[in-house]
Wavefront OBJ file of the C-alpha trace (Angstrom):
o trace
v 0.000 0.000 0.000
v 1.565 3.238 -1.150
v 1.202 6.396 0.923
v 1.127 10.024 -0.072
v 3.978 12.200 1.080
v 1.832 14.026 3.613
v 0.457 10.836 5.201
v 3.870 9.170 5.311
v 5.500 12.259 6.808
v 2.918 12.378 9.596
v 3.501 8.711 10.387
v 7.268 9.240 10.450
v 6.897 12.345 12.644
v 4.779 10.454 15.208
v 7.273 7.605 15.079
v 10.202 9.961 15.642
v 8.464 11.553 18.621
v 7.675 8.186 20.206
v 11.216 6.943 19.630
v 12.684 10.031 21.272
v 10.253 9.976 24.194
v 8.108 6.918 24.803
v 5.996 8.856 27.302
v 5.373 11.900 25.097
v 1.752 10.935 24.454
v -0.425 10.278 27.474
v -2.110 6.916 27.919
v -5.529 8.504 27.559
v -4.549 10.139 24.269
v -3.228 6.823 22.941
v -6.508 5.167 23.911
v -8.386 7.892 22.046
v -6.141 7.366 19.025
v -6.925 3.645 19.170
v -10.628 4.443 19.247
v -10.319 6.938 16.389
v -8.927 4.182 14.139
v -11.304 1.445 15.309
v -13.195 1.360 12.013
v -10.022 0.869 9.967
v -8.612 -2.591 9.315
v -5.313 -3.365 11.073
v -2.454 -2.441 8.810
v -1.055 0.668 7.237
v -4.470 2.326 7.083
v -4.802 1.907 10.841
v -1.320 3.331 11.413
v -2.222 6.265 9.156
v -5.461 7.019 11.039
v -3.677 6.773 14.388
v -0.881 9.080 13.233
v -3.360 11.635 11.898
v -5.182 11.722 15.241
v -1.960 12.151 17.229
v -0.652 14.743 14.746
v -3.799 16.821 15.226
v -3.029 16.928 18.958
v 0.577 18.121 18.528
v 1.641 21.682 19.190
v 2.353 23.932 16.217
v 6.088 23.744 16.940
v 6.099 19.973 16.499
v 3.722 20.081 13.537
v 6.101 22.480 11.788
v 8.742 19.744 11.677
v 6.646 18.257 8.885
v 7.972 20.941 6.516
v 11.373 19.295 6.799
v 10.059 16.531 4.539
v 9.588 19.016 1.695
v 13.089 20.446 1.790
v 14.651 21.829 -0.308
v 11.660 22.587 -2.554
v 10.631 25.759 -0.637
v 14.189 27.026 -1.008
v 14.551 26.296 -4.714
v 13.418 29.707 -5.954
v 15.706 31.522 -3.520
v 18.649 29.329 -4.472
v 18.016 29.934 -8.174
v 17.912 33.711 -7.682
v 21.118 33.623 -5.641
v 22.779 31.488 -8.325
v 21.621 33.909 -11.015
v 23.092 36.895 -9.160
v 26.275 35.019 -8.385
v 26.638 34.006 -12.012
v 25.975 37.561 -13.126
v 28.810 38.714 -10.892
v 31.342 36.106 -12.022
v 32.292 38.020 -15.153
v 33.212 41.021 -13.017
v 35.935 38.943 -11.418
v 37.867 38.644 -14.674
v 39.945 41.185 -16.600
v 38.112 44.366 -17.264
v 38.475 44.482 -21.050
v 39.978 41.204 -22.270
v 38.408 37.749 -22.161
v 40.502 34.632 -22.574
v 38.576 32.356 -24.912
v 39.233 29.335 -22.665
v 40.300 30.539 -19.238
v 37.120 32.315 -18.204
v 34.315 31.654 -15.660
v 31.828 30.551 -18.312
v 33.933 27.767 -19.768
v 34.994 26.802 -16.263
v 31.312 26.176 -15.531
v 31.044 24.166 -18.749
v 33.934 21.911 -17.714
v 32.463 21.467 -14.240
v 29.070 20.496 -15.630
v 30.610 18.009 -18.051
v 32.383 16.420 -15.094
v 29.058 16.209 -13.213
v 27.437 14.494 -16.192
v 30.254 11.961 -16.217
v 29.759 11.237 -12.526
v 26.003 10.857 -12.999
v 26.593 8.453 -15.850
v 28.939 6.336 -13.748
v 26.402 6.308 -10.893
v 23.716 5.232 -13.336
v 25.864 2.288 -14.408
v 26.678 1.264 -10.849
v 23.185 1.675 -9.328
v 21.564 -1.420 -10.950
v 24.253 -3.612 -9.385
v 23.336 -2.290 -5.966
v 19.660 -2.930 -6.587
v 20.293 -6.539 -7.486
v 22.125 -7.281 -4.286
v 19.856 -9.289 -2.003
v 19.045 -7.496 1.195
v 19.587 -9.234 4.468
v 16.408 -10.502 6.062
v 17.561 -9.212 9.383
v 18.099 -5.650 8.250
v 16.062 -3.123 10.178
v 14.567 -0.047 8.550
v 15.129 3.481 9.637
v 14.642 4.123 13.287
v 13.753 0.547 14.260
v 13.592 0.184 18.001
v 15.432 -2.483 19.897
v 14.397 -1.198 23.249
v 11.536 1.021 24.164
v 13.617 2.488 26.964
v 16.479 3.584 24.796
v 15.540 3.824 21.133
v 18.620 5.880 20.374
v 20.784 2.788 20.715
v 19.592 1.603 17.334
v 21.593 2.658 14.300
v 19.040 2.776 11.551
v 19.536 1.578 8.041
v 18.434 4.982 6.800
v 21.122 6.743 8.839
v 23.797 4.449 7.471
v 22.726 5.293 3.911
v 22.467 9.071 4.334
v 25.550 10.958 3.165
v 27.371 12.469 6.133
v 26.949 15.946 4.642
v 23.164 15.515 4.579
v 23.142 14.187 8.137
v 24.989 17.300 9.256
v 23.405 19.898 7.017
v 19.691 19.071 6.845
v 18.870 18.978 10.592
v 21.074 22.006 11.222
v 19.390 23.912 8.402
v 15.976 23.181 9.837
v 17.084 24.208 13.315
v 18.143 27.559 11.889
v 14.955 28.065 9.863
v 12.833 27.025 12.835
v 14.409 29.644 15.094
v 14.464 32.440 12.528
v 11.166 31.914 10.695
v 8.980 30.823 13.592
v 10.663 32.729 16.375
v 10.396 29.757 18.736
v 12.962 28.963 21.353
v 13.948 25.479 20.404
v 13.853 22.872 23.105
v 16.201 19.974 23.423
v 13.376 17.492 22.878
v 12.345 19.181 19.639
v 15.920 19.156 18.406
v 16.068 15.406 19.003
v 12.809 14.909 17.123
v 14.091 16.957 14.187
v 17.276 14.909 13.985
v 15.425 11.617 14.297
v 12.791 12.685 11.773
v 15.391 13.650 9.172
v 17.016 10.223 9.492
v 13.757 8.251 9.526
v 12.341 10.261 6.635
v 15.383 9.646 4.483
v 15.119 5.967 5.345
v 11.632 5.661 3.819
v 11.639 8.482 1.239
v 15.300 8.631 0.254
v 14.663 8.631 -3.513
v 12.131 11.452 -3.092
v 14.547 13.491 -0.983
v 17.389 12.943 -3.455
v 15.142 13.843 -6.406
v 14.142 17.121 -4.750
v 17.733 18.052 -4.038
v 18.747 17.187 -7.586
v 15.976 19.394 -8.966
v 17.309 22.298 -6.946
v 20.947 21.598 -7.861
v 20.183 21.258 -11.563
v 18.187 24.471 -11.590
v 20.867 26.191 -9.533
v 23.541 25.193 -12.060
v 21.291 26.345 -14.891
v 20.693 29.774 -13.343
v 24.344 30.137 -12.381
v 25.456 29.605 -15.967
v 22.673 31.809 -17.300
v 23.717 34.566 -14.926
v 27.330 34.300 -16.036
v 26.364 34.684 -19.694
v 23.968 37.520 -18.883
v 26.760 39.254 -17.016
v 28.995 39.055 -20.046
v 26.290 40.550 -22.263
v 25.661 43.253 -19.709
v 29.307 44.144 -19.594
v 29.364 44.185 -23.373
v 26.759 46.928 -23.401
v 28.976 49.392 -21.549
v 32.537 48.169 -22.102
v 34.509 47.146 -25.109
v 35.544 43.490 -24.862
v 38.341 41.820 -26.721
v 38.855 38.072 -26.982
v 42.489 36.982 -26.550
v 44.574 33.849 -26.440
v 47.641 33.296 -24.314
v 49.444 30.035 -23.760
v 52.906 28.804 -22.966
v 52.753 25.781 -25.250
v 50.113 26.464 -27.911
v 51.422 29.535 -29.634
v 51.222 28.844 -33.380
v 48.278 30.190 -35.298
v 47.396 26.824 -36.955
v 47.383 25.141 -33.550
v 45.211 27.844 -32.023
v 42.778 27.721 -34.953
v 42.519 23.919 -34.723
v 42.025 24.023 -30.949
v 39.377 26.722 -31.170
v 37.416 24.853 -33.849
v 37.659 21.667 -31.805
v 36.508 23.394 -28.626
v 33.696 25.385 -30.179
v 32.845 22.959 -32.992
v 29.366 22.049 -31.648
v 28.564 25.709 -31.013
v 29.697 26.724 -34.523
v 27.528 23.920 -35.958
v 24.488 25.167 -34.043
v 25.305 28.682 -35.211
v 25.288 27.537 -38.837
v 22.001 25.652 -38.310
v 20.422 28.764 -36.828
v 21.849 30.950 -39.605
v 23.864 33.136 -37.214
v 27.100 32.868 -39.217
v 29.363 33.134 -36.195
v 32.109 31.255 -38.012
v 32.529 34.298 -40.233
v 32.435 36.697 -37.297
v 35.433 35.251 -35.465
v 39.084 35.340 -36.435
v 41.103 32.845 -34.346
v 44.303 34.229 -35.837
v 43.715 37.657 -34.287
v 43.496 36.104 -30.843
v 47.313 36.072 -30.788
v 47.615 39.762 -31.543
v 47.982 42.271 -28.676
v 44.624 43.817 -29.508
v 42.843 40.449 -29.725
v 39.646 39.770 -31.640
v 36.317 41.517 -31.235
v 34.455 39.719 -28.476
v 30.859 40.031 -29.716
v 30.886 36.842 -31.807
v 32.825 35.007 -29.091
v 30.277 35.973 -26.462
v 27.586 34.548 -28.723
v 29.644 31.338 -28.967
v 29.947 31.243 -25.177
v 26.196 31.623 -24.891
v 25.528 28.809 -27.374
v 28.085 26.611 -25.616
v 26.419 27.218 -22.278
v 23.008 26.517 -23.812
v 23.947 23.139 -25.302
v 26.179 21.952 -22.432
v 24.471 23.399 -19.365
v 21.059 24.973 -19.919
v 19.454 22.257 -22.048
v 20.939 19.226 -20.179
v 20.291 20.728 -16.751
v 16.738 21.679 -17.697
v 16.133 18.150 -18.973
v 17.619 16.613 -15.822
v 15.610 18.950 -13.603
v 12.409 18.083 -15.492
v 13.204 14.373 -15.198
v 13.811 14.623 -11.473
v 10.706 16.757 -10.999
v 8.748 14.022 -12.728
v 10.275 11.577 -10.251
v 9.259 13.865 -7.388
v 5.649 13.967 -8.551
v 5.591 10.198 -8.947
v 7.386 9.319 -5.718
v 5.455 11.735 -3.513
v 2.403 9.495 -3.952
v 4.279 6.209 -3.830
v 5.970 5.921 -0.436
v 6.104 2.498 1.186
v 6.916 1.547 4.757
v 8.694 -1.583 5.920
v 7.045 -3.736 8.589
v 9.531 -3.343 11.425
v 9.236 -3.582 15.246
v 7.788 -0.091 15.626
v 4.892 -0.591 13.209
v 4.437 -4.128 14.486
v 3.957 -2.865 18.036
v 1.569 -0.160 16.813
v -0.701 -2.567 14.905
v -0.418 -5.483 17.351
v -3.366 -4.344 19.476
v -5.878 -4.051 16.596
v -4.529 -7.264 15.059
v -5.141 -9.076 18.354
v -8.673 -7.672 18.535
v -9.367 -8.835 14.987
v -7.886 -12.280 15.640
v -9.936 -12.673 18.805
v -13.041 -11.732 16.866
v -12.330 -14.207 14.077
v -11.522 -17.032 16.490
v -14.669 -16.302 18.510
v -16.815 -16.225 15.365
v -15.315 -19.498 14.201
v -15.931 -21.124 17.583
v -19.519 -19.827 17.629
v -20.225 -21.300 14.222
v -18.520 -24.517 15.325
v -20.918 -24.799 18.289
v -23.935 -23.996 16.103
v -23.066 -26.705 13.595
v -22.369 -29.354 16.232
v -25.679 -28.539 17.951
v -27.554 -28.784 14.652
v -25.873 -32.108 13.871
v -26.743 -33.642 17.254
v -30.331 -32.425 17.094
v -30.821 -33.793 13.606
v -28.993 -37.089 13.825
v -29.625 -38.025 17.448
v -32.725 -36.241 18.654
v -34.913 -36.059 15.542
v -33.807 -39.275 13.832
v -33.430 -41.528 16.906
v -34.954 -40.177 20.092
v -38.171 -38.682 18.652
v -39.055 -41.912 16.726
v -38.614 -43.894 19.941
v -40.843 -41.430 21.807
v -43.491 -41.765 19.089
v -43.294 -45.553 19.364
v -43.856 -45.214 23.112
v -46.913 -43.044 22.431
v -48.347 -45.534 19.963
v -47.550 -48.769 21.816
v -47.299 -47.767 25.460
v -44.834 -49.405 27.861
v -42.719 -48.584 30.877
v -41.166 -45.146 31.252
v -38.070 -46.717 32.868
v -37.516 -48.837 29.762
v -37.999 -45.735 27.585
v -35.339 -43.875 29.551
v -32.960 -46.857 29.363
v -33.406 -47.183 25.601
v -32.889 -43.450 25.028
v -29.735 -43.598 27.131
v -28.491 -46.532 25.079
v -29.291 -44.699 21.842
v -27.429 -41.604 23.063
v -24.358 -43.498 24.241
v -24.215 -45.388 20.959
v -24.237 -42.038 19.161
v -20.968 -40.877 20.776
v -18.735 -42.312 17.984
v -20.750 -40.392 15.402
v -20.269 -37.141 17.313
v -16.564 -37.907 17.559
v -16.315 -38.615 13.852
v -18.267 -35.508 12.880
v -16.170 -33.222 15.088
v -12.772 -34.654 14.167
v -13.329 -35.375 10.481
v -15.857 -32.793 9.323
v -16.494 -29.824 11.549
v -13.020 -29.246 12.951
v -11.369 -29.169 9.498
v -14.053 -26.716 8.360
v -13.374 -24.573 11.419
v -9.662 -24.660 10.652
v -10.229 -23.861 6.994
v -12.470 -20.868 7.749
v -10.081 -19.546 10.380
v -7.161 -20.113 8.016
v -8.816 -18.069 5.309
v -9.623 -15.158 7.612
v -6.178 -15.067 9.227
v -4.697 -15.391 5.757
v -6.565 -12.245 4.716
v -5.025 -10.425 7.680
v -1.539 -11.564 6.692
v -2.188 -10.650 3.087
v -3.248 -7.139 4.079
v -0.051 -6.740 6.107
v 2.035 -7.963 3.198
v 0.196 -5.603 0.856
v 0.371 -2.580 3.146
v 3.968 -2.938 4.268
v 7.255 -4.100 2.850
v 7.719 -7.397 4.694
v 11.413 -7.850 5.377
v 11.268 -11.581 6.078
v 10.160 -14.659 4.195
v 6.762 -15.524 5.683
v 7.186 -19.213 4.791
v 10.176 -19.390 7.116
v 8.636 -17.228 9.807
v 5.167 -18.752 10.064
v 5.934 -22.426 9.657
v 5.590 -25.031 12.378
v 2.940 -23.300 14.462
v 1.863 -25.276 17.536
v -1.016 -24.446 19.845
v -0.992 -26.278 23.165
v -4.536 -27.154 24.229
v -3.519 -27.778 27.809
v -4.396 -30.595 30.167
v -8.128 -30.027 30.545
v -9.116 -33.523 31.691
v -12.824 -32.684 31.645
v -12.512 -32.073 27.959
v -10.092 -34.894 27.391
v -7.740 -32.906 25.142
v -4.051 -33.610 25.633
v -2.584 -33.133 22.193
v -1.856 -30.016 20.166
v -3.060 -28.053 17.230
v -0.257 -28.374 14.698
v 0.069 -26.788 11.312
v 1.957 -24.499 9.056
v 1.195 -21.123 7.649
v 2.119 -20.773 3.997
v 2.145 -17.475 2.151
v 1.298 -17.180 -1.542
v 2.249 -13.661 -2.596
v -0.065 -12.235 -5.239
v -3.449 -13.966 -4.991
v -3.911 -15.587 -1.617
v -2.391 -16.304 1.743
v -3.471 -19.549 3.392
v -3.323 -20.474 7.039
v -3.646 -24.176 7.910
v -3.940 -25.625 11.400
v -3.881 -29.408 11.511
v -6.603 -31.404 13.193
v -6.962 -31.916 16.888
v -6.805 -35.607 17.749
v -9.953 -37.655 18.266
v -9.967 -36.924 21.995
v -11.865 -33.696 21.372
v -14.701 -35.390 19.506
v -14.891 -38.337 21.904
v -15.043 -36.378 25.146
v -17.175 -33.679 23.594
v -19.620 -36.393 22.553
v -19.714 -37.823 26.082
v -20.291 -34.366 27.522
v -23.106 -33.701 25.044
v -24.860 -36.995 25.854
v -24.519 -36.326 29.571
v -26.056 -32.909 29.074
v -28.958 -34.354 27.111
v -29.762 -37.092 29.606
v -29.475 -35.227 32.884
v -32.717 -34.327 34.599
v -32.380 -30.676 33.604
v -31.424 -31.583 30.050
v -33.811 -31.622 27.081
v -34.438 -35.395 27.122
v -34.906 -35.484 30.873
v -37.130 -32.426 30.580
v -39.199 -34.094 27.830
v -39.619 -37.343 29.766
v -40.669 -35.289 32.782
v -43.348 -33.620 30.683
v -44.522 -37.007 29.399
v -44.730 -38.359 32.943
v -46.651 -35.272 34.016
v -49.091 -35.661 31.153
v -49.612 -39.359 31.878
v -50.150 -38.617 35.566
v -52.732 -35.961 34.739
v -54.570 -38.117 32.190
v -54.299 -41.492 33.943
v -55.148 -40.556 37.491
v -58.729 -41.737 36.899
v -57.433 -45.156 35.730
v -55.351 -46.225 38.755
v -55.761 -43.370 41.194
v -53.645 -40.273 41.572
v -51.485 -41.392 44.509
v -50.661 -44.798 43.073
v -49.677 -43.582 39.611
v -47.579 -40.717 40.987
v -45.492 -43.109 43.105
v -44.835 -45.854 40.550
v -45.290 -44.200 37.173
v -41.866 -45.157 35.813
v -42.357 -48.881 36.520
v -45.951 -49.131 35.397
v -46.687 -50.795 32.096
v -48.791 -47.998 30.637
v -51.402 -48.973 28.054
v -51.192 -47.250 24.709
v -54.622 -45.749 25.135
v -53.499 -43.949 28.285
v -50.352 -42.597 26.649
v -52.259 -41.466 23.543
v -54.890 -39.836 25.695
v -52.182 -37.947 27.578
v -50.155 -37.102 24.453
v -52.517 -36.322 21.666
v -50.820 -35.554 18.348
v -50.646 -31.770 18.527
v -49.418 -31.878 22.093
v -46.824 -34.498 21.227
v -45.567 -32.352 18.342
v -45.350 -29.325 20.608
v -43.441 -31.268 23.280
v -41.063 -32.693 20.649
v -40.390 -29.212 19.256
v -39.738 -27.821 22.723
v -37.343 -30.683 23.316
v -35.566 -29.973 20.027
v -35.022 -26.343 20.982
v -33.746 -27.345 24.391
v -31.484 -29.936 22.803
v -29.946 -27.397 20.408
v -29.518 -24.749 23.092
v -27.942 -27.197 25.539
v -25.513 -28.670 23.020
v -24.569 -25.217 21.739
v -23.879 -23.962 25.233
v -21.879 -27.073 26.134
v -19.671 -26.884 23.023
v -19.253 -23.123 23.307
v -18.173 -23.394 26.943
v -15.582 -26.040 26.172
v -14.217 -24.216 23.135
v -13.706 -21.029 25.123
v -10.760 -22.688 26.846
v -9.036 -23.001 23.470
v -9.809 -19.568 22.011
v -7.149 -17.576 23.945
v -4.495 -20.167 23.101
v -5.358 -20.110 19.406
v -5.323 -16.312 19.323
v -2.056 -16.059 21.256
v -0.240 -18.558 19.064
v -1.415 -17.036 15.802
v -0.473 -13.568 17.041
v 2.937 -14.844 18.127
v 3.600 -16.154 14.628
v 2.315 -12.963 12.987
v 4.423 -10.913 15.393
v 7.560 -12.695 14.252
v 7.101 -10.988 10.862
v 8.418 -7.766 12.353
v 10.555 -9.003 15.225
v 14.202 -9.906 14.841
l 1 2 3 4 5 6 7 8 9 10 11 12 13 14 15 16 17 18 19 20 21 22 23 24 25 26 27 28 29 30 31 32 33 34 35 36 37 38 39 40 41 42 43 44 45 46 47 48 49 50 51 52 53 54 55 56 57 58 59 60 61 62 63 64 65 66 67 68 69 70 71 72 73 74 75 76 77 78 79 80 81 82 83 84 85 86 87 88 89 90 91 92 93 94 95 96 97 98 99 100 101 102 103 104 105 106 107 108 109 110 111 112 113 114 115 116 117 118 119 120 121 122 123 124 125 126 127 128 129 130 131 132 133 134 135 136 137 138 139 140 141 142 143 144 145 146 147 148 149 150 151 152 153 154 155 156 157 158 159 160 161 162 163 164 165 166 167 168 169 170 171 172 173 174 175 176 177 178 179 180 181 182 183 184 185 186 187 188 189 190 191 192 193 194 195 196 197 198 199 200 201 202 203 204 205 206 207 208 209 210 211 212 213 214 215 216 217 218 219 220 221 222 223 224 225 226 227 228 229 230 231 232 233 234 235 236 237 238 239 240 241 242 243 244 245 246 247 248 249 250 251 252 253 254 255 256 257 258 259 260 261 262 263 264 265 266 267 268 269 270 271 272 273 274 275 276 277 278 279 280 281 282 283 284 285 286 287 288 289 290 291 292 293 294 295 296 297 298 299 300 301 302 303 304 305 306 307 308 309 310 311 312 313 314 315 316 317 318 319 320 321 322 323 324 325 326 327 328 329 330 331 332 333 334 335 336 337 338 339 340 341 342 343 344 345 346 347 348 349 350 351 352 353 354 355 356 357 358 359 360 361 362 363 364 365 366 367 368 369 370 371 372 373 374 375 376 377 378 379 380 381 382 383 384 385 386 387 388 389 390 391 392 393 394 395 396 397 398 399 400 401 402 403 404 405 406 407 408 409 410 411 412 413 414 415 416 417 418 419 420 421 422 423 424 425 426 427 428 429 430 431 432 433 434 435 436 437 438 439 440 441 442 443 444 445 446 447 448 449 450 451 452 453 454 455 456 457 458 459 460 461 462 463 464 465 466 467 468 469 470 471 472 473 474 475 476 477 478 479 480 481 482 483 484 485 486 487 488 489 490 491 492 493 494 495 496 497 498 499 500 501 502 503 504 505 506 507 508 509 510 511 512 513 514 515 516 517 518 519 520 521 522 523 524 525 526 527 528 529 530 531 532 533 534 535 536 537 538 539 540 541 542 543 544 545 546 547 548 549 550 551 552 553 554 555 556 557 558 559 560 561 562 563 564 565 566 567 568 569 570 571 572 573 574 575 576 577 578 579 580 581 582 583 584 585 586 587 588 589 590 591 592 593 594 595 596 597 598 599 600 601 602 603 604 605
């Protein structure tokens, strides 16, 4: 995720402040910042929203540090004007009336600029080799903290890459501008923030900073040369110039003529193309005479030489770098390092807890639906209907239902271990994978996620009531581009087995749905059959009485039986859901903690 220059600078400013003073922002303000970004997904967007909130609560003195990110663009016009004046004055430093055709300030600038072009060309050839060098996975970005108590101990990658002149000049320049322009007495803390910000900013926006400085330098060179030529023309308006040649070794006229045509060959060619005819206006042979040659044509040659060697190339380079500035100012990326990891850890934990809780809730819903369908509706209800149609002993009914329920335990175990748990893992994997993908998209991840997130193990603990003694095991694999998948291997069959036993026990206990339903049946039979045997007798021995079918049908007519069965189904689903949910809650913190620990290792060393 690319950031704009303004958003990135605010993030870097807040980072620099927190690195210089971990207690700068109050706990209450940090809580408010957390709340302000609560609707943003964990990642760079969350960091951006948090930084904007904290930036809005900074004093104007600290907010002004943000202008440091735009240097030297605000100074470019002033630098160009100074260069123009300086160039205009350079001709006044030479002889008053005679100009050496080679040894003069204008051609000295030409030689200097040609040397700069050569250096830039060499840098251009060398730079791709540096890009292709693999970066160390353990490298930390600018300003990465090793200790919250002493962040200054860390030597950032950005600081190591900044030229020493920039490290010295840029913060000092801002200190000066801050005191003069704003009239604020600079505090020691602010000075530390300025220094840290300049280093951190170069670490993340180095190409943008370099491009801005190159724009200013190219324009400065252009205006300096233009001023020098303008100064020569200005002097030519009020003084008579003569072009001369003097040399210890090149003294013959043929040699001077050949040298002059070689030196000014491109300018003479441009002159001919433009129809200026400067070749006819100069006389190289007269350069050796005491009077020299008239300087008008030579000044025109100087101007053309400056145009084709300085003005045009520098303007093109400045335009190219300005294009880079416009492109890079909206394309700033941040590396996921310990600072940003600590900032986003809290919202990531909240999101993970939410996803794990949602997955566990759905897990409980599905298990409850399965038990109600396969055990209650398909086994228990048919047996209850048979009892209604044929009559019999309630004690035998309870014994048969208990046998049916206990025989159903292996099916619960199989469903949990082979069907529902893998689905739970798959859903959770997909959601956690989306979180990891967003982090990898938002930030520059410095490590290989395959190596970092492999071999995850979640200890389920020794909860004997649940019967779980093994571990969640799995591996997180990252597929950069389309998807990121998280896979947690199955829990052993102990979960399904003991969960099944717990579910059956819940169903059969007197307060459970089956016990509740049998109680209702007994109550109905007592109410309807009191006239048959007598109220006291039937109430005492109802479970052992062999009830005739006519009595049971009279007590449980069809609509009432359907209503009682439906009430039992609802109780069954609620009881199973609550039982599964309660037992899964013991695992949710462990799952969340382990996943977060593996995600955290993306930004930790």
